[in-house]
VOBA-1610 file (N, C-alpha, C; in pm, whole numbers, padded with zeros to 5 digits, always signed):
BEGIN
Met+08906+16446+06931Met+08968+16493+06807Met+08968+16645+06803Ser+09068+16702+06738Ser+09083+16846+06734Ser+08970+16913+06658Asp+08902+17006+06727Asp+08797+17081+06659Asp+08855+17163+06546Ser+08978+17212+06563Ser+09037+17302+06464Ser+09061+17233+06332Phe+09079+17098+06333Phe+09110+17031+06207Phe+08984+16978+06138Phe+08903+16904+06214Phe+08795+16830+06149Phe+08657+16893+06162Thr+08636+16982+06257Thr+08498+17025+06279Thr+08478+17174+06255Gln+08558+17230+06162Gln+08530+17368+06123Gln+08390+17371+06064Ser+08324+17483+06076Ser+08183+17489+06040Ser+08160+17459+05894Arg+08047+17394+05868Arg+08009+17361+05732Arg+07996+17488+05648Arg+07944+17591+05711Arg+07925+17717+05637Arg+08057+17773+05591Arg+08157+17771+05680Arg+08287+17827+05643Arg+08351+17747+05530Phe+08335+17615+05537Phe+08392+17530+05433Phe+08326+17558+05298Leu+08193+17568+05300Leu+08123+17592+05175Leu+08158+17729+05118Gln+08174+17827+05207Gln+08210+17959+05158Gln+08345+17956+05090Ser+08442+17888+05150Ser+08576+17883+05091Ser+08576+17805+04962Ser+08493+17700+04955Ser+08488+17618+04835Ser+08420+17691+04720Leu+08310+17760+04751Leu+08231+17822+04645Leu+08289+17953+04597Ala+08382+18010+04676Ala+08436+18140+04640Ala+08500+18142+04503Gly+08557+18026+04465Gly+08628+18026+04339Gly+08554+17965+04223Ile+08431+17923+04241Ile+08360+17858+04132Ile+08323+17960+04024Gly+08341+17924+03905Gly+08309+18012+03793Gly+08433+18071+03732Ala+08415+18153+03633Ala+08524+18221+03562Ala+08626+18125+03508Leu+08583+18004+03469Leu+08676+17906+03413Leu+08701+17941+03267Ser+08830+17941+03232Ser+08864+17969+03093Ser+08995+17903+03058Gly+09023+17895+02930Gly+09148+17835+02884Gly+09257+17938+02875Gly+09342+17928+02772Gly+09448+18024+02756Gly+09562+17962+02681Ala+09659+18045+02646Ala+09776+17994+02576Ala+09850+17896+02664Ala+09920+17804+02601Ala+09988+17698+02676Ala+10093+17754+02769Leu+10174+17847+02722Leu+10279+17905+02804Leu+10271+18056+02795Leu+10321+18124+02898Leu+10326+18269+02892Leu+10430+18310+02789Gly+10394+18394+02696Gly+10485+18432+02589Gly+10588+18533+02632Ala+10693+18548+02550Ala+10800+18643+02580Ala+10747+18786+02583Asp+10649+18816+02494Asp+10594+18950+02493Asp+10519+18980+02622Glu+10453+18877+02677Glu+10383+18896+02804Glu+10483+18924+02916Leu+10593+18848+02915Leu+10693+18867+03019Leu+10755+19005+03013Ser+10790+19050+02894Ser+10854+19181+02881Ser+10758+19293+02918Ala+10630+19268+02898Ala+10530+19370+02931Ala+10502+19376+03080Ala+10545+19275+03152Ala+10514+19270+03295Ala+10637+19224+03372Glu+10744+19303+03366Glu+10870+19265+03431Glu+10860+19271+03582Gly+10766+19344+03636Gly+10756+19358+03780Gly+10627+19305+03835Arg+10538+19396+03873Arg+10411+19352+03930Arg+10307+19462+03917Lys+10181+19419+03918Lys+10070+19513+03909Lys+09996+19527+04042Thr+10047+19461+04144Thr+09988+19472+04277Thr+10100+19463+04380Asp+10074+19512+04499Asp+10170+19501+04608Asp+10123+19402+04713Thr+10017+19327+04681Thr+09962+19231+04777Thr+09951+19094+04712Val+09986+18991+04788Val+09967+18854+04742Val+09879+18782+04843Arg+09777+18713+04795Arg+09680+18644+04881Arg+09709+18494+04877Leu+09749+18441+04990Leu+09793+18302+04999Leu+09694+18220+05081Thr+09660+18103+05033Thr+09570+18013+05105Thr+09650+17923+05198Trp+09585+17877+05306Trp+09653+17791+05402Trp+09556+17691+05462Gly+09611+17583+05515Gly+09534+17482+05586Gly+09612+17436+05707Phe+09560+17337+05779Phe+09620+17294+05905Phe+09728+17187+05885His+09816+17208+05789His+09923+17113+05767His+10027+17174+05674Gly+10143+17115+05671Gly+10239+17142+05566Gly+10321+17268+05580Leu+10401+17291+05476Leu+10496+17402+05475Leu+10427+17537+05481Thr+10312+17550+05416Thr+10243+17679+05415Thr+10198+17720+05555Leu+10151+17625+05635Leu+10112+17657+05773Leu+10233+17703+05853Ile+10345+17636+05838Ile+10466+17676+05909Ile+10508+17816+05866Ala+10504+17843+05736Ala+10540+17976+05686Ala+10450+18083+05745Lys+10320+18054+05752Lys+10226+18151+05807Lys+10252+18177+05955Glu+10271+18070+06030Glu+10283+18083+06175Glu+10419+18137+06219Arg+10526+18101+06149Arg+10659+18142+06192Arg+10683+18291+06165Gly+10628+18341+06056Gly+10634+18485+06030Gly+10750+18533+05945Glu+10854+18451+05927Glu+10969+18495+05850Glu+10937+18507+05701Phe+10852+18420+05652Phe+10808+18425+05512Phe+10748+18562+05481Glu+10658+18606+05566Glu+10591+18735+05546Glu+10690+18850+05554Lys+10783+18843+05649Lys+10884+18948+05663Lys+10972+18957+05540Thr+11006+18841+05483Thr+11089+18838+05364Thr+11021+18909+05248Leu+10893+18881+05227Leu+10820+18947+05119Leu+10798+19095+05148Asn+10779+19128+05274Asn+10761+19268+05311Asn+10883+19352+05273Lys+11002+19292+05279Lys+11125+19364+05243Lys+11124+19406+05097Asp+11051+19332+05015Asp+11036+19367+04873Asp+10912+19451+04848Gly+10850+19500+04955Gly+10731+19581+04940Gly+10607+19503+04906Ile+10607+19373+04936Ile+10493+19287+04905Ile+10420+19253+05035Lys+10294+19288+05043Lys+10211+19257+05159Lys+10147+19119+05141Val+10147+19040+05248Val+10089+18906+05243Val+09954+18905+05314Glu+09853+18848+05249Glu+09724+18823+05312Glu+09702+18671+05314Trp+09675+18617+05432Trp+09652+18472+05447Trp+09503+18444+05448Leu+09458+18354+05362Leu+09317+18319+05351Leu+09299+18173+05390Gly+09208+18146+05483Gly+09186+18008+05524Gly+09122+18001+05662Pro+09119+17881+05718Pro+09182+17759+05669Pro+09097+17687+05563Phe+09166+17617+05473Phe+09103+17531+05374Phe+09127+17386+05412Pro+09028+17298+05393Pro+09044+17159+05436Pro+09128+17073+05343Asn+09137+17110+05216Asn+09215+17035+05120Asn+09242+17123+04999His+09313+17069+04900His+09365+17152+04792His+09258+17203+04697Ala+09160+17119+04662Ala+09064+17157+04559Ala+08997+17292+04583Pro+08945+17321+04703Pro+08881+17452+04721Pro+08978+17570+04713Thr+09107+17548+04741Thr+09203+17658+04723Thr+09219+17689+04575Leu+09214+17586+04492Leu+09225+17606+04348Leu+09102+17676+04293Gln+08986+17645+04350Gln+08864+17715+04311Gln+08874+17863+04347Ala+08932+17892+04462Ala+08948+18031+04505Ala+09042+18106+04411Val+09152+18041+04370Val+09245+18104+04276Val+09178+18126+04142Thr+09107+18026+04093Thr+09037+18038+03965Thr+08935+18150+03967Gly+08864+18162+04078Gly+08760+18264+04089Gly+08812+18403+04120Gly+08942+18415+04151Gly+09001+18547+04175Gly+08999+18595+04317Ser+08959+18509+04414Ser+08958+18552+04554Ser+09089+18518+04625Ala+09179+18445+04559Ala+09311+18413+04613Ala+09409+18409+04497Asp+09539+18415+04530Asp+09642+18417+04426Asp+09721+18288+04414Phe+09734+18212+04524Phe+09810+18087+04522Phe+09735+17977+04596Gly+09743+17854+04543Gly+09700+17738+04618Gly+09799+17712+04731Phe+09761+17626+04826Phe+09842+17616+04949Phe+09947+17505+04950Gly+09986+17458+04834Gly+10091+17357+04831Gly+10037+17217+04847Gly+09925+17187+04781Gly+09861+17058+04796Gly+09885+16966+04678Ser+09808+16860+04674Ser+09822+16750+04580Ser+09819+16794+04433Thr+09907+16731+04353Thr+09908+16759+04210Thr+09785+16700+04139Thr+09725+16596+04196Thr+09614+16530+04126Thr+09491+16619+04112Pro+09437+16679+04220Pro+09325+16771+04200Pro+09365+16895+04121Ala+09493+16932+04126Ala+09539+17046+04045Ala+09526+17012+03897Leu+09570+16893+03859Leu+09557+16851+03719Leu+09410+16836+03680Ala+09328+16786+03772Ala+09184+16774+03744Ala+09122+16911+03719Ala+09162+17011+03798Ala+09109+17146+03780Ala+09152+17204+03646Ile+09277+17180+03609Ile+09327+17228+03480Ile+09250+17164+03365Ile+09228+17034+03373Ile+09152+16964+03270Ile+09010+17021+03259Ala+08953+17060+03374Ala+08818+17115+03376Ala+08811+17257+03320Gly+08926+17317+03294Gly+08927+17450+03233Gly+08981+17561+03319Ser+09025+17532+03440Ser+09080+17637+03525Ser+09212+17686+03468Pro+09230+17818+03453Pro+09352+17873+03392Pro+09466+17881+03493Leu+09510+17764+03541Leu+09611+17756+03645Leu+09746+17716+03587Val+09853+17763+03650Val+09988+17721+03613Val+10064+17683+03740Phe+10145+17578+03730Phe+10230+17537+03841Phe+10344+17636+03856Thr+10371+17675+03980Thr+10482+17766+04007Thr+10600+17694+04071Gln+10573+17582+04136Gln+10677+17511+04210Gln+10620+17377+04257Phe+10708+17279+04274Phe+10667+17149+04324Phe+10740+17118+04455Val+10682+17025+04530Val+10741+16988+04659Val+10745+16835+04671Leu+10862+16783+04704Leu+10874+16644+04744Leu+10873+16640+04895Tyr+10777+16570+04950Tyr+10756+16565+05095Tyr+10789+16424+05144Glu+10876+16415+05243Glu+10914+16285+05299Glu+10903+16289+05451Pro+10867+16178+05516Pro+10827+16052+05453Pro+10684+16059+05401Arg+10649+15968+05311Arg+10514+15962+05256Arg+10426+15884+05355Thr+10331+15951+05414Thr+10253+15892+05523Thr+10104+15878+05494Thr+10063+15906+05372Thr+09923+15884+05337Thr+09890+15736+05353Ala+09773+15708+05408Ala+09740+15569+05439Ala+09590+15543+05425Ile+09558+15417+05398Ile+09421+15368+05411Ile+09411+15308+05550Ile+09318+15360+05631Ile+09305+15311+05768Ile+09166+15255+05791Ala+09156+15168+05890Ala+09027+15112+05933Ala+09031+15099+06084Lys+08915+15105+06147Lys+08909+15093+06293Lys+08947+14951+06335Asp+09005+14941+06453Asp+09059+14813+06501Asp+08953+14703+06508Asp+08827+14741+06531Asp+08721+14641+06544Asp+08645+14617+06414Ser+08701+14667+06301Ser+08629+14659+06174Ser+08644+14524+06104Gly+08743+14448+06143Gly+08771+14323+06073Gly+08849+14342+05944Ile+08889+14465+05917Ile+08967+14496+05797Ile+09113+14508+05837Asn+09194+14412+05796Asn+09334+14410+05834Asn+09429+14408+05714Lys+09377+14381+05598Lys+09458+14381+05476Lys+09372+14432+05361Val+09436+14463+05250Val+09365+14523+05137Val+09254+14433+05088Glu+09276+14302+05088Glu+09174+14209+05042Glu+09045+14217+05125Asp+09057+14262+05250Asp+08939+14275+05336Asp+08850+14392+05297Leu+08897+14476+05205Leu+08816+14590+05162Leu+08706+14550+05062Val+08714+14430+05010Val+08611+14383+04916Val+08474+14386+04984Gly+08379+14450+04919Gly+08246+14463+04974Gly+08231+14574+05076Lys+08338+14651+05099Lys+08336+14757+05200Lys+08336+14895+05132Ser+08311+14997+05214Ser+08312+15136+05166Ser+08435+15208+05218Val+08495+15289+05132Val+08616+15363+05168Val+08597+15509+05131Ala+08617+15599+05226Ala+08607+15742+05201Ala+08736+15791+05134Val+08721+15866+05025Val+08835+15923+04953Val+08796+16062+04905Asn+08895+16147+04879Asn+08867+16275+04814Asn+08877+16255+04663Arg+08777+16301+04591Arg+08767+16276+04447Arg+08886+16339+04373Ser+08944+16262+04281Ser+09058+16307+04200Ser+09171+16361+04286Gly+09191+16301+04400Gly+09294+16346+04492Gly+09379+16232+04543Leu+09461+16263+04640Leu+09557+16166+04693Leu+09488+16044+04753Gly+09374+16065+04819Gly+09302+15953+04878Gly+09253+15855+04773Glu+09194+15906+04665Glu+09144+15818+04560Glu+09259+15746+04490Phe+09366+15820+04461Phe+09481+15758+04397Phe+09536+15642+04479Leu+09552+15661+04610Leu+09613+15558+04692Leu+09526+15433+04698Leu+09395+15451+04707Leu+09306+15335+04709Leu+09315+15257+04578Ile+09315+15326+04466Ile+09326+15258+04337Ile+09458+15183+04326Ala+09567+15248+04370Ala+09699+15183+04365Ala+09703+15059+04453Ala+09642+15066+04570Ala+09641+14951+04661Ala+09562+14835+04602Leu+09445+14866+04545Leu+09364+14760+04485Leu+09436+14697+04366Glu+09499+14780+04286Glu+09571+14729+04170Glu+09688+14640+04212Lys+09761+14682+04312Lys+09875+14602+04359Lys+09830+14464+04405His+09713+14458+04467His+09663+14331+04520His+09565+14262+04426Lys+09560+14313+04300Lys+09478+14250+04195Lys+09331+14235+04236Ile+09278+14344+04290Ile+09138+14347+04333Ile+09059+14439+04239Asp+08947+14392+04189Asp+08862+14469+04100Asp+08808+14591+04173Arg+08826+14709+04113Arg+08777+14833+04176Arg+08627+14828+04202Ala+08553+14759+04116Ala+08408+14754+04130Ala+08364+14680+04256Ser+08455+14606+04316Ser+08421+14530+04436Ser+08432+14612+04564Val+08480+14737+04551Val+08495+14827+04666Val+08414+14953+04638Lys+08341+15000+04737Lys+08260+15121+04720Lys+08343+15245+04753Phe+08364+15331+04655Phe+08432+15458+04673Phe+08329+15561+04722Val+08353+15620+04838Val+08264+15722+04891Val+08339+15855+04888Tyr+08294+15948+04804Tyr+08366+16073+04784Tyr+08327+16175+04890Leu+08422+16202+04981Leu+08401+16296+05090Leu+08526+16380+05111Asn+08509+16506+05144Asn+08622+16588+05186Asn+08653+16560+05333Pro+08776+16591+05379Pro+08817+16553+05515Pro+08720+16590+05627Pro+08661+16710+05628Pro+08572+16743+05741Pro+08450+16650+05752Asp+08411+16588+05640Asp+08297+16497+05641Asp+08341+16351+05653Ala+08460+16320+05602Ala+08508+16182+05605Ala+08543+16137+05746Ala+08601+16226+05826Ala+08642+16188+05963Ala+08523+16139+06047Pro+08414+16217+06058Pro+08301+16167+06136Pro+08233+16046+06072Ala+08243+16034+05940Ala+08184+15917+05873Ala+08256+15790+05916Leu+08388+15797+05928Leu+08463+15681+05977Leu+08432+15655+06123Ala+08427+15760+06203Ala+08402+15745+06346Ala+08267+15679+06374Ser+08167+15715+06294Ser+08031+15665+06318Ser+08003+15533+06249Gly+08096+15486+06166Gly+08075+15362+06095Gly+07999+15376+05965Lys+07978+15500+05918Lys+07909+15520+05791Lys+07996+15477+05674Val+08127+15479+05693Val+08220+15418+05598Val+08308+15322+05675Asp+08362+15224+05605Asp+08440+15120+05671Asp+08588+15154+05681Ala+08636+15239+05591Ala+08778+15275+05590Ala+08792+15415+05531Trp+08913+15470+05542Trp+08939+15606+05496Trp+09079+15614+05440Ser+09094+15673+05321Ser+09224+15697+05260Ser+09256+15845+05277Met+09363+15876+05353Met+09384+16013+05399Met+09533+16039+05423Trp+09571+16166+05420Trp+09709+16209+05440Trp+09727+16264+05582Ser+09853+16298+05616Ser+09883+16357+05747Ser+09844+16505+05748Pro+09803+16558+05865Pro+09793+16491+05994Pro+09659+16423+06019Gly+09565+16436+05924Gly+09432+16380+05946Gly+09434+16232+05973Val+09514+16158+05895Val+09519+16014+05915Val+09579+15978+06051Asp+09674+16058+06097Asp+09738+16031+06227Asp+09642+16059+06342Ile+09566+16168+06330Ile+09467+16201+06433Ile+09360+16093+06440Ala+09310+16052+06324Ala+09204+15950+06320Ala+09254+15817+06373Arg+09377+15781+06338Arg+09434+15655+06384Arg+09437+15648+06537Leu+09471+15761+06600Leu+09479+15765+06746Leu+09341+15778+06810Asp+09261+15873+06763Asp+09133+15902+06827Asp+09029+15793+06805Tyr+09035+15725+06691Tyr+08934+15624+06660Tyr+08983+15482+06680Lys+09106+15469+06736Lys+09166+15336+06755Lys+09166+15261+06621Ala+09235+15321+06526Ala+09242+15265+06390Ala+09385+15222+06358His+09400+15149+06250His+09531+15098+06210His+09546+15109+06059Asp+09671+15099+06013Asp+09699+15107+05870Asp+09661+14977+05800Val+09589+14992+05690Val+09564+14880+05600Val+09664+14884+05484Phe+09697+15007+05442Phe+09792+15028+05333Phe+09859+15162+05356Leu+09991+15164+05367Leu+10068+15286+05394Leu+10153+15319+05272Glu+10138+15439+05220Glu+10204+15474+05093Glu+10354+15451+05097Gly+10423+15509+05194Gly+10568+15498+05198Gly+10620+15358+05221Arg+10540+15273+05282Arg+10580+15135+05311Arg+10535+15037+05204Asp+10415+15053+05152Asp+10353+14952+05068Asp+10350+14985+04920Leu+10389+15107+04883Leu+10386+15146+04743Leu+10527+15183+04699Ser+10576+15120+04594Ser+10715+15138+04553Ser+10735+15259+04462Phe+10629+15324+04421Phe+10640+15440+04332Phe+10555+15553+04384Gln+10581+15673+04332Gln+10505+15791+04372Gln+10434+15848+04251Ile+10306+15877+04267Ile+10225+15933+04159Ile+10180+16075+04191Asp+10151+16099+04316Asp+10098+16229+04359Asp+10206+16306+04433Tyr+10218+16435+04401Tyr+10318+16521+04463Tyr+10249+16645+04519Ser+10324+16728+04588Ser+10269+16856+04632Ser+10307+16964+04531Ser+10225+17068+04525Ser+10249+17171+04423Ser+10187+17304+04464Tyr+10249+17410+04417Tyr+10193+17545+04429Tyr+10148+17590+04291Leu+10032+17656+04286Leu+09979+17705+04160Leu+09926+17846+04177Thr+09927+17919+04067Thr+09862+18049+04060Thr+09785+18054+03928Ser+09714+18164+03905Ser+09644+18178+03778Ser+09742+18226+03672Arg+09714+18190+03548Arg+09800+18235+03438Arg+09804+18388+03432Lys+09692+18451+03460Lys+09684+18597+03458Lys+09773+18659+03565Phe+09769+18602+03687Phe+09850+18658+03795Phe+09999+18642+03763Ala+10037+18526+03710Ala+10178+18504+03676Ala+10224+18599+03566Thr+10137+18625+03469Thr+10170+18716+03360Thr+10190+18858+03411Glu+10102+18903+03499Glu+10104+19041+03544Glu+10200+19066+03660Asn+10237+18960+03732Asn+10316+18978+03854Asn+10433+18880+03864Pro+10520+18877+03764Pro+10632+18782+03769Pro+10724+18804+03888Ala+10739+18928+03931Ala+10826+18956+04045Ala+10770+18893+04173Ile+10639+18893+04188Ile+10577+18833+04305Ile+10591+18681+04300Val+10572+18623+04182Val+10587+18478+04168Val+10729+18437+04208Arg+10829+18509+04159Arg+10968+18476+04196Arg+10990+18491+04345Ala+10934+18596+04404Ala+10953+18620+04547Ala+10886+18513+04631Val+10765+18472+04594Val+10695+18367+04668Val+10771+18234+04656Asn+10816+18200+04536Asn+10893+18078+04518Asn+11017+18077+04607Ala+11091+18188+04605Ala+11214+18196+04684Ala+11185+18187+04833Ala+11076+18248+04877Ala+11042+18246+05020Ala+11005+18105+05065Tyr+10937+18029+04980Tyr+10905+17890+05016Tyr+11030+17802+05018Val+11123+17827+04927Val+11250+17753+04930Val+11322+17779+05062Ala+11326+17903+05103Ala+11392+17938+05230Ala+11320+17876+05348Glu+11188+17874+05343Glu+11111+17815+05453Glu+11136+17665+05461Gly+11140+17599+05346Gly+11169+17456+05345Gly+11306+17425+05402Ala+11405+17506+05367Ala+11540+17486+05419Ala+11543+17502+05570Trp+11468+17600+05622Trp+11463+17619+05767Trp+11399+17498+05836Val+11289+17450+05782Val+11220+17336+05842Val+11312+17214+05845Asn+11383+17190+05737Asn+11469+17072+05731Asn+11582+17077+05833Gln+11618+17196+05875Gln+11722+17212+05977Gln+11665+17224+06118Asn+11535+17242+06128Asn+11471+17266+06259Asn+11342+17185+06269Thr+11350+17054+06246Thr+11229+16973+06238Thr+11150+16972+06368Lys+11218+16968+06481Lys+11147+16964+06609Lys+11069+17093+06632Glu+11136+17205+06613Glu+11069+17334+06633Glu+10952+17349+06534Ala+10971+17302+06411Ala+10864+17311+06311Ala+10741+17233+06354Glu+10762+17115+06413Glu+10647+17034+06457Glu+10572+17100+06573Tyr+10643+17168+06660Tyr+10575+17241+06767Tyr+10492+17355+06710Ile+10543+17421+06607Ile+10469+17530+06542Ile+10338+17478+06482Val+10345+17367+06409Val+10225+17311+06347Val+10125+17266+06453Gln+10175+17200+06557Gln+10085+17149+06660Gln+10008+17262+06729Arg+10076+17371+06756Arg+10008+17483+06826Arg+09888+17532+06746Arg+09898+17532+06614Arg+09788+17584+06532Arg+09685+17476+06497Ala+09735+17355+06469Ala+09645+17247+06428Ala+09574+17185+06547Gly+09634+17192+06666Gly+09566+17152+06788Gly+09561+17004+06816Tyr+09648+16923+06754Tyr+09645+16780+06784Tyr+09733+16749+06905Ser+09733+16623+06947Ser+09792+16584+07075Ser+09944+16580+07070Asp+10005+16579+07189Asp+10150+16567+07200Asp+10198+16433+07143Val+10114+16331+07153Val+10153+16199+07100Val+10178+16207+06950Ile+10087+16273+06879Ile+10102+16286+06734Ile+10218+16378+06701Arg+10232+16486+06775Arg+10346+16576+06753Arg+10477+16500+06765Asp+10489+16417+06868Asp+10613+16344+06890Asp+10637+16240+06781Gln+10530+16184+06725Gln+10546+16092+06612Gln+10606+16165+06492Phe+10557+16287+06469Phe+10610+16366+06357Phe+10756+16404+06381Ile+10790+16438+06503Ile+10928+16472+06535Ile+11020+16354+06506Glu+10975+16236+06543Glu+11055+16116+06521Glu+11073+16088+06371Arg+10973+16121+06292Arg+10982+16095+06147Arg+11076+16192+06075Lys+11103+16307+06138Lys+11189+16409+06075Lys+11135+16447+05936Arg+11013+16494+05933Arg+10950+16533+05807Arg+11032+16645+05739Asn+11047+16635+05608Asn+11127+16735+05537Asn+11066+16764+05400Tyr+11111+16875+05342Tyr+11056+16925+05217Tyr+11167+16958+05119Gln+11151+16914+04995Gln+11243+16950+04887Gln+11164+17029+04783Leu+11200+17154+04762Leu+11131+17239+04666Leu+11194+17219+04528Ile+11110+17200+04427Ile+11158+17169+04292Ile+11102+17272+04194Pro+11189+17340+04119Pro+11140+17440+04023Pro+11076+17374+03902Val+10991+17448+03833Val+10926+17395+03714Val+11026+17373+03601Ser+11145+17430+03613Ser+11249+17413+03511Ser+11319+17278+03521Asn+11286+17198+03623Asn+11346+17066+03640Asn+11278+16969+03543Lys+11339+16947+03429Lys+11278+16867+03322Lys+11257+16722+03365Lys+11349+16668+03443Lys+11336+16529+03488Lys+11212+16512+03574Phe+11192+16606+03666Phe+11074+16597+03752Phe+10947+16614+03671Val+10945+16710+03579Val+10825+16733+03498Val+10791+16607+03418Ala+10894+16537+03368Ala+10870+16413+03295Ala+10809+16307+03387Glu+10855+16302+03512Glu+10799+16207+03609Glu+10654+16241+03641Leu+10625+16371+03653Leu+10487+16412+03680Leu+10399+16381+03559Gln+10453+16395+03439Gln+10375+16359+03320Gln+10342+16211+03320Ser+10438+16128+03359Ser+10412+15984+03368Ser+10304+15956+03471Ala+10309+16031+03582Ala+10207+16015+03686Ala+10070+16055+03634Ala+10063+16166+03560Ala+09936+16211+03504Ala+09880+16108+03406Asp+09969+16048+03327Asp+09925+15945+03232Asp+09871+15822+03307Trp+09935+15787+03418Trp+09891+15674+03501Trp+09750+15702+03554Leu+09729+15822+03603Leu+09599+15859+03658Leu+09491+15864+03551Thr+09528+15909+03432Thr+09432+15915+03321Thr+09391+15774+03278Ala+09488+15686+03271Ala+09459+15549+03230Ala+09364+15479+03326Arg+09364+15523+03451Arg+09280+15461+03553Arg+09157+15544+03586Lys+09130+15646+03503Lys+09008+15727+03511Lys+09000+15812+03638Val+09112+15828+03709Val+09113+15924+03819Val+09107+16065+03759Leu+09181+16085+03652Leu+09170+16206+03571Leu+09084+16175+03450Pro+08992+16262+03413Pro+08895+16230+03307Pro+08953+16227+03166Glu+09066+16296+03146Glu+09130+16296+03014Glu+09277+16330+03030Ser+09352+16314+02922Ser+09496+16339+02929Ser+09525+16488+02940Val+09642+16518+02993Val+09685+16657+03009Val+09836+16662+02988Thr+09883+16766+02922Thr+10026+16786+02900Thr+10078+16882+03007Val+10151+16829+03101Val+10196+16907+03216Val+10276+17029+03174Ser+10364+17014+03075Ser+10451+17124+03034Ser+10375+17243+02978Asp+10249+17223+02941Asp+10167+17334+02893Asp+10114+17421+03007His+10138+17380+03130His+10077+17449+03243His+10180+17480+03352Leu+10293+17533+03308Leu+10402+17574+03396Leu+10431+17722+03376Ile+10473+17788+03483Ile+10527+17922+03462Ile+10657+17908+03381Pro+10698+18010+03307Pro+10822+18000+03229Pro+10943+17982+03320Asp+11049+17925+03263Asp+11172+17904+03339Asp+11224+18033+03402Gln+11197+18146+03337Gln+11247+18274+03387Gln+11189+18308+03525Leu+11073+18251+03558Leu+11009+18282+03684Leu+11038+18177+03791Ala+11095+18065+03753Ala+11113+17953+03845Ala+11218+17984+03951
//
């Protein structure tokens, strides 16, 4: 298995996670017109972006055009990472050591907002195909969702892994109490599955693909195949303060990600080679991704239909206790003027 993805040092992971802890505060629901008029441009010439070993942000970092585009506007880009999943990037933004999350799951983003992090969504991403899966090793005896009864499953708390497991159990009318949820982040969940400390793992790409190949594992439940609806999406967030003070940078970052997504959708093969070079997984997995033709659709916060769908998703997660309380998504968006 790739050292670059799963075995980054514990110290580095803890440092990135703890960097953003603290300084949690609330704030007005939306940035007011007076705030916007007071900050028509920016108060800094640098934007600090987090990244991990997957997704559009990694391609943007490695390809270099994203950075060149912002440089033309006099904006310097600093890349911070790698981060193993979305939650620690949000902690870094909350704590002031980074300016944007890396385009990860909406579920931990909503959980962070509920916990008091002064975050606002800047843009959403629809990622296809949906490849998050619950996997188990071939010799585990787990071949269907019903086989998870009495077993342990590694998931990331309030994230895509936990959501998918709950959805799978609900679809198959299985009591959640009959399955042990083991809350682990990816760097810890992978070796736990390999060693048999957990029986299954709910995980997204490329981690699930690497584990499936390296551990001789198979899908028990595949999101795009076995789930008829979508609850969790990808999203970019910044702090309310950064958006207030630097609307020009927010607009520039949004536009640069839209351009990057358009390039990837037209150059899927080249994009997969770029990701593989940095993430370090095998040619077999790279070729699987090429065959899938992974693509990205960037959605502005001004898209009322999408925001309504995300609100329904948040309500679904709240009803099932993945999120601890309700949240009004529209209260945590950058204004339409910045979208």
